[in-house]
C-alpha positions as CSV (number, residue, x, y, z in Angstrom):
1,X,-11.1,31.3,63.1
2,X,-9.7,30.0,59.7
3,X,-7.2,31.8,58.1
4,X,-7.9,31.0,54.3
5,X,-10.8,29.4,52.2
6,X,-9.8,25.5,51.2
7,X,-9.8,24.7,47.9
8,X,-13.3,23.0,48.2
9,X,-15.1,24.9,50.9
10,X,-18.6,24.4,52.4
11,X,-21.6,26.4,53.9
12,X,-24.7,25.8,55.6
13,X,-27.3,28.0,55.6
14,X,-30.1,28.6,58.0
15,X,-33.3,30.5,57.6
16,X,-35.4,31.8,60.2
17,X,-38.8,34.1,59.7
18,X,-40.7,34.6,56.5
19,X,-40.9,32.9,52.9
20,X,-39.2,36.7,52.1
21,X,-36.0,35.2,53.9
22,X,-36.1,31.9,52.7
23,X,-36.3,33.8,49.2
24,X,-33.4,35.9,50.2
25,X,-31.3,32.5,51.3
26,X,-31.9,30.6,47.9
27,X,-30.2,33.6,46.4
28,X,-27.4,33.4,48.7
29,X,-27.1,29.6,47.6
30,X,-26.8,30.3,44.2
31,X,-24.3,33.0,44.8
32,X,-22.2,30.6,46.8
33,X,-22.8,27.6,44.3
34,X,-21.2,30.0,41.7
35,X,-18.6,30.9,43.4
36,X,-17.3,27.2,44.1
37,X,-18.7,26.4,47.4
38,X,-21.1,23.6,48.1
39,X,-24.0,23.9,50.3
40,X,-24.0,21.1,52.9
41,X,-26.2,20.4,55.7
42,X,-25.3,21.8,59.4
43,X,-23.9,18.7,61.0
44,X,-21.4,18.3,58.4
45,X,-19.3,20.5,59.5
46,X,-19.4,23.4,57.2
47,X,-16.3,26.0,56.6
48,X,-19.0,29.2,56.8
49,X,-21.9,29.2,58.5
50,X,-25.0,31.8,57.5
51,X,-27.9,32.5,59.9
52,X,-30.9,34.8,58.1
53,X,-32.4,36.0,60.4
54,X,-35.8,37.1,62.1
55,X,-36.8,40.0,64.1
56,X,-40.5,40.4,64.5
57,X,-40.5,39.7,67.9
58,X,-38.0,39.2,70.9
59,X,-38.4,35.9,70.8
60,X,-37.2,35.8,67.2
61,X,-34.1,37.6,68.4
62,X,-33.4,35.2,71.1
63,X,-33.7,32.0,68.5
64,X,-31.6,33.7,66.4
65,X,-28.6,34.1,68.9
66,X,-29.3,30.8,70.2
67,X,-28.7,29.3,66.3
68,X,-25.4,31.4,66.2
69,X,-24.0,30.3,69.1
70,X,-24.6,26.8,68.5
71,X,-23.4,26.9,65.0
72,X,-20.0,27.8,66.5
73,X,-20.2,25.4,69.5
74,X,-21.0,22.6,67.2
75,X,-18.2,23.5,64.7
76,X,-15.3,25.8,66.2
77,X,-13.6,26.2,63.4
78,X,-16.3,27.3,61.1
79,X,-16.9,31.2,59.8
80,X,-20.4,32.0,61.7
81,X,-22.1,34.9,59.9
82,X,-25.0,36.6,61.0
83,X,-27.4,38.2,58.3
84,X,-31.1,39.5,57.6
85,X,-33.5,41.8,59.5
86,X,-32.0,41.1,63.2
87,X,-28.7,42.0,62.0
88,X,-30.1,45.0,60.1
89,X,-31.9,46.1,63.5
90,X,-28.8,45.5,66.1
91,X,-25.6,45.1,63.9
92,X,-23.6,46.5,67.0
93,X,-25.4,43.9,69.5
94,X,-24.6,41.2,67.2
95,X,-20.8,42.2,66.6
96,X,-20.4,41.9,70.4
97,X,-21.4,38.4,70.4
98,X,-18.2,36.3,70.6
99,X,-19.4,33.6,68.7
100,X,-20.2,35.8,65.3
101,X,-17.4,36.5,62.8
102,X,-19.4,38.4,60.1
103,X,-22.4,40.6,60.7
104,X,-24.3,41.3,57.4
105,X,-27.8,43.4,57.3
106,X,-30.5,43.1,54.9
107,X,-28.8,46.6,53.0
108,X,-25.6,44.4,52.7
109,X,-26.8,40.8,51.5
110,X,-25.6,41.1,48.3
111,X,-21.7,41.7,49.9
112,X,-22.1,38.4,51.9
113,X,-20.4,36.3,49.4
114,X,-17.3,38.2,48.1
115,X,-16.6,40.3,51.4
116,X,-16.3,36.7,53.4
117,X,-14.2,34.9,50.6
118,X,-12.2,37.7,49.4
119,X,-11.5,38.0,53.3
120,X,-10.0,34.6,53.2
121,X,-8.1,34.3,49.9
122,X,-6.4,36.1,47.3
123,X,-9.4,35.9,44.9
124,X,-11.1,39.1,43.5
125,X,-14.8,38.3,43.6
126,X,-17.1,40.9,42.4
127,X,-19.9,42.0,44.4
128,X,-23.3,40.2,43.2
129,X,-26.4,42.6,41.6
130,X,-28.5,40.4,43.6
131,X,-31.3,41.1,41.5
132,X,-31.0,37.6,39.5
133,X,-31.9,34.2,41.2
134,X,-29.0,31.7,40.3
135,X,-29.4,28.4,38.8
136,X,-29.3,26.3,42.0
137,X,-27.3,23.1,41.7
138,X,-28.1,21.1,44.9
139,X,-30.4,18.4,43.8
140,X,-32.1,18.2,47.5
141,X,-33.4,21.8,47.1
142,X,-35.2,21.1,44.2
143,X,-38.9,21.2,45.2
144,X,-40.4,24.6,46.3
145,X,-38.8,27.6,45.2
146,X,-39.1,31.1,47.0
147,X,-39.0,34.2,44.3
148,X,-39.2,37.7,45.9
149,X,-41.2,39.9,43.8
150,X,-40.9,43.0,45.9
151,X,-39.8,44.1,49.3
152,X,-40.2,46.9,52.1
153,X,-43.7,48.4,53.3
154,X,-44.9,51.9,53.1
155,X,-47.9,50.9,55.4
156,X,-46.1,51.7,58.6
157,X,-48.2,49.3,60.9
158,X,-47.9,50.6,64.6
159,X,-46.2,47.5,66.0
160,X,-44.1,46.4,62.9
161,X,-40.6,46.6,62.9
162,X,-40.4,45.3,59.1
163,X,-40.3,48.8,57.2
164,X,-37.3,49.8,59.6
165,X,-35.1,46.8,58.5
166,X,-37.1,45.9,55.0
167,X,-37.2,49.8,54.1
168,X,-39.7,51.7,51.7
169,X,-41.6,49.3,49.2
170,X,-39.9,48.6,45.7
171,X,-40.7,46.2,43.2
172,X,-38.8,43.7,40.9
173,X,-39.2,44.5,37.0
174,X,-41.7,41.7,35.7
175,X,-39.0,40.4,33.3
176,X,-36.6,39.7,36.0
177,X,-39.4,37.7,37.9
178,X,-40.4,35.6,34.8
179,X,-36.3,35.4,34.1
180,X,-36.2,33.9,37.7
181,X,-38.8,31.7,37.7
182,X,-38.1,30.1,34.4
183,X,-34.5,29.7,35.2
184,X,-35.9,28.1,38.6
185,X,-38.0,25.7,36.7
186,X,-35.4,24.8,34.6
187,X,-33.3,24.0,37.3
188,X,-35.7,21.2,38.6
189,X,-38.3,23.3,40.6
190,X,-41.5,22.4,40.6
191,X,-43.3,24.8,42.7
192,X,-42.4,28.7,42.9
193,X,-44.2,30.7,45.9
194,X,-44.5,34.7,45.0
195,X,-42.8,36.3,48.0
196,X,-42.7,39.9,49.6
197,X,-43.6,42.0,52.3
198,X,-46.5,43.9,50.8
199,X,-47.7,41.9,47.6
200,X,-50.8,43.3,47.2
201,X,-49.4,46.7,46.1
202,X,-46.7,45.0,43.6
203,X,-45.6,47.2,40.8
204,X,-47.2,50.5,42.3
205,X,-43.5,51.9,41.5
206,X,-43.4,50.8,37.8
207,X,-45.8,51.5,34.7
208,X,-48.5,49.5,33.9
209,X,-48.4,46.6,35.9
210,X,-50.1,45.1,39.4
211,X,-50.1,41.7,41.0
212,X,-52.9,40.6,38.8
213,X,-51.2,41.2,35.4
214,X,-47.9,39.7,36.8
215,X,-49.4,36.6,37.7
216,X,-50.8,36.4,34.2
217,X,-47.6,36.9,32.5
218,X,-46.3,34.4,35.0
219,X,-48.7,31.7,33.5
220,X,-48.7,32.7,30.3
221,X,-44.9,32.9,29.8
222,X,-43.1,30.3,32.2
223,X,-43.7,26.5,32.4
224,X,-44.3,26.5,36.5
225,X,-46.1,23.6,37.4
226,X,-47.5,25.5,40.2
227,X,-47.6,28.7,41.6
228,X,-48.2,30.1,45.3
229,X,-49.0,33.3,46.4
230,X,-47.3,33.6,49.8
231,X,-49.6,36.3,51.5
232,X,-51.9,39.2,50.9
233,X,-53.7,42.0,53.1
234,X,-57.6,41.7,52.9
235,X,-58.3,45.0,51.5
236,X,-56.3,44.3,48.0
237,X,-58.5,41.1,47.2
238,X,-60.8,41.7,44.4
239,X,-62.9,39.6,41.9
240,X,-60.1,40.1,38.8
241,X,-57.4,39.1,41.0
242,X,-59.4,35.8,42.4
243,X,-60.8,34.9,38.4
244,X,-56.9,34.0,37.9
245,X,-57.8,31.1,40.2
246,X,-59.5,29.6,37.1
247,X,-56.0,28.3,35.9
248,X,-55.4,25.1,38.5
249,X,-51.7,25.9,38.2
250,X,-52.5,28.6,41.1
251,X,-52.5,26.4,44.6
252,X,-55.8,27.0,46.4
253,X,-54.3,28.3,49.7
254,X,-54.4,31.7,50.7
255,X,-52.7,33.7,53.5
256,X,-54.8,36.6,54.7
257,X,-53.3,38.6,57.9
258,X,-56.1,39.4,60.3
259,X,-53.8,40.5,63.8
260,X,-57.2,41.3,65.7
261,X,-60.9,40.8,65.5
262,X,-61.5,44.0,67.1
263,X,-62.0,47.4,64.8
264,X,-60.6,49.7,68.0
265,X,-57.6,47.2,67.8
266,X,-57.2,47.5,64.0
267,X,-57.6,51.1,64.2
268,X,-54.9,51.7,66.9
269,X,-52.8,49.2,64.7
270,X,-53.3,51.1,61.6
271,X,-54.1,48.0,59.5
272,X,-56.0,49.4,56.5
273,X,-59.6,47.2,57.0
274,X,-62.2,46.9,59.0
275,X,-63.3,43.5,60.3
276,X,-66.3,43.8,57.4
277,X,-64.3,44.3,55.0
278,X,-62.0,41.4,56.1
279,X,-65.3,39.3,56.5
280,X,-66.0,40.1,52.8
281,X,-62.8,39.3,51.6
282,X,-63.0,36.1,52.8
283,X,-66.1,35.5,51.6
284,X,-65.1,36.6,48.2
285,X,-62.6,33.6,48.4
286,X,-65.0,31.1,48.6
287,X,-67.0,32.6,45.7
288,X,-64.4,32.7,43.1
289,X,-62.2,29.6,44.3
290,X,-62.8,26.0,44.3
291,X,-61.9,24.2,47.7
292,X,-59.3,27.0,49.2
293,X,-57.7,26.8,52.4
294,X,-57.3,30.2,54.1
295,X,-54.8,30.8,56.9
296,X,-54.0,33.9,59.1
297,X,-52.1,35.4,61.8
298,X,-53.1,37.2,64.7
299,X,-51.5,39.1,67.5
300,X,-53.2,39.0,71.0
301,X,-51.9,41.3,73.8
302,X,-51.3,44.6,71.6
303,X,-51.2,47.5,74.4
304,X,-55.0,48.8,75.3
305,X,-56.4,45.3,74.0
306,X,-59.3,44.9,76.5
307,X,-61.1,41.8,77.3
308,X,-64.0,42.6,75.1
309,X,-61.6,43.5,72.0
310,X,-59.9,40.1,72.8
311,X,-63.8,38.4,72.7
312,X,-64.3,39.7,69.3
313,X,-60.8,38.4,68.2
314,X,-62.2,34.8,69.7
315,X,-65.1,35.0,68.1
316,X,-64.4,35.9,64.7
317,X,-61.6,33.4,64.9
318,X,-64.3,30.3,65.6
319,X,-66.6,31.8,63.2
320,X,-64.6,31.9,60.0
321,X,-63.5,28.7,58.3
322,X,-59.6,29.3,58.7
323,X,-57.4,26.2,58.2
324,X,-54.8,27.6,60.8
325,X,-54.1,30.5,63.0
326,X,-50.8,31.4,63.3
327,X,-51.2,33.1,66.9
328,X,-48.3,35.9,68.3
329,X,-47.8,37.3,71.6
330,X,-47.3,41.1,71.0
331,X,-43.8,41.8,71.6
332,X,-42.6,45.2,72.0
333,X,-40.1,46.5,69.0
334,X,-38.0,49.4,69.6
335,X,-38.8,52.8,67.1
336,X,-42.4,51.4,66.5
337,X,-45.3,53.4,67.9
338,X,-46.3,50.6,70.1
339,X,-43.5,50.3,71.6
340,X,-44.4,53.7,73.5
341,X,-47.7,53.2,74.4
342,X,-47.9,52.8,78.1
343,X,-50.9,50.5,78.1
344,X,-49.0,47.0,78.2
345,X,-51.0,43.7,78.8
346,X,-49.3,41.5,81.4
347,X,-47.4,38.4,80.0
348,X,-50.1,36.2,81.8
349,X,-52.9,37.6,80.2
350,X,-51.2,37.5,76.3
351,X,-50.1,33.6,77.2
352,X,-53.5,32.7,78.2
353,X,-55.2,34.4,75.4
354,X,-53.0,33.1,72.9
355,X,-53.4,29.4,74.3
356,X,-57.0,30.0,73.9
357,X,-56.8,31.1,69.6
358,X,-54.5,28.3,69.5
359,X,-56.7,25.7,70.7
360,X,-59.6,27.2,68.6
361,X,-56.7,26.6,65.6
362,X,-56.0,23.0,66.6
363,X,-60.0,22.6,66.1
364,X,-60.4,23.9,62.7
365,X,-57.5,22.1,61.5
366,X,-58.4,18.5,63.0
367,X,-61.9,19.3,61.5
368,X,-60.8,20.0,58.1
369,X,-58.5,17.1,58.2
370,X,-61.4,14.6,59.3
371,X,-63.5,16.2,56.8
372,X,-60.7,15.3,54.2
373,X,-60.9,11.7,54.5
374,X,-61.2,9.7,51.3
375,X,-60.4,13.1,49.1
376,X,-58.2,12.8,46.2
377,X,-55.5,15.2,46.2
378,X,-52.4,16.0,44.1
379,X,-49.0,16.3,46.3
380,X,-45.8,17.5,45.8
381,X,-43.6,15.2,47.5
382,X,-40.7,17.3,49.4
383,X,-38.5,14.3,51.4
384,X,-38.5,11.3,53.4
385,X,-39.4,11.8,57.3
386,X,-38.8,9.6,60.3
387,X,-42.0,8.6,62.2
388,X,-41.8,6.3,65.2
389,X,-39.2,4.3,63.4
390,X,-40.3,4.4,60.1
391,X,-40.2,6.5,56.9
392,X,-42.6,8.3,55.3
393,X,-42.5,10.8,52.0
394,X,-44.2,13.8,53.1
395,X,-45.3,16.7,50.8
396,X,-47.8,19.5,50.5
397,X,-51.6,19.4,48.5
398,X,-52.2,22.4,46.4
399,X,-54.4,23.6,49.2
400,X,-51.6,23.6,51.8
401,X,-51.9,20.2,53.9
402,X,-49.0,17.9,54.7
403,X,-49.6,14.8,54.1
404,X,-47.5,11.6,54.7
405,X,-47.3,8.6,52.2
406,X,-45.9,4.7,53.2
407,X,-43.8,4.6,49.9
408,X,-40.7,2.7,49.2
409,X,-40.1,4.4,45.6
410,X,-38.3,7.8,45.5
411,X,-40.7,10.2,45.3
412,X,-38.5,13.2,46.1
413,X,-39.5,16.3,43.8
414,X,-42.5,14.3,42.3
415,X,-46.3,14.8,42.0
416,X,-48.8,12.2,42.4
417,X,-52.2,11.4,43.6
418,X,-53.3,9.9,46.5
419,X,-56.1,9.7,48.7
420,X,-56.3,10.9,52.0
421,X,-56.9,8.1,54.4
422,X,-56.6,9.0,58.1
423,X,-55.7,11.6,60.4
424,X,-53.7,10.5,63.5
425,X,-53.0,13.3,66.1
426,X,-51.7,16.2,64.0
427,X,-50.7,14.2,61.1
428,X,-52.5,13.3,58.0
429,X,-51.6,10.3,56.5
430,X,-52.4,9.1,52.7
431,X,-52.6,6.0,50.7
432,X,-52.8,4.9,47.1
433,X,-56.1,5.6,44.8
């Protein structure tokens, strides 16, 4: 461990899990830069390494431990910091790992920068208010910004650890959100993604505001080029919300978690919609939004899930026109209701069911990509990627297709129209129009 902060300290940050974690990391980046700490890549031997962790499954926990240990092994002199949801849930366990120097849970994130720097220097750095996103100076980060509009969850699904590690629902004031977005736009960001644990209930704790009115205000009062909504529950979708997509600054991709295609399992999970209501919401999206894409989350192997329950999920996933399924094998989380359910599904059965749904997901994606040939799409270019020895620019369309483009010019953080040309395995390539 180093004993003092160098004159020009550096930090590398890694984010696991949801877009809300990405929003929190962006806030940390601003705080570090404000206090003279340069953000660098993991392979640049940073003085500090911060992992913003996830804990929704035991696999997420394992991934976090692996990343923390790898960071210390790669650079033994760095200060390794664990933060985020895993740090909130199991702080004492993480402190026992010799590779970790500091642990900050979600309730302590506002202290990370001040406590670390004050620990290693004589400076007295005040705690951040942690409400306002600061101007980001790192050029390579200026493409897509995750902006937190709320966090916490009051819905208490039987399997979910999020209410325990994120707390009760609370909304940021529209004025703060508008200010954050415009500041990021002024910093160079072309796209903003609204993030939170439970976006559809945004504003329940404020006066005269909800998600629909917030989006209207953002479109009216900021100059953001693209606005994207990260995730919304089926029962929170209505025609008033969807009419907003008449504005082409709103990206036509919707993430609507399903979790199960069985009404019986949804009830056991304490989800707040039925399959019939879910299907109705998906149809409503197609009725109101031009050429949308829809992705979803599905959990397989929930305790008590029978073969018939799974068949209902399988059939629904085949029938609905999803762009992609994010498939998760059920994972016990201590203190959740389902943790105590004794009707656990064998690991082999969960793996088999997950593989079946992932095959369906690949089929959906391939079919959509193949039908996209010749379409002209607007792409926000993010970075250059090496594919079999050749570099291509990659970026995303408004409906969240990742596209690759052979172009020698620097396209970073620019938007241009291209023609979707061909699919090679799991990649879509474009050509000039």
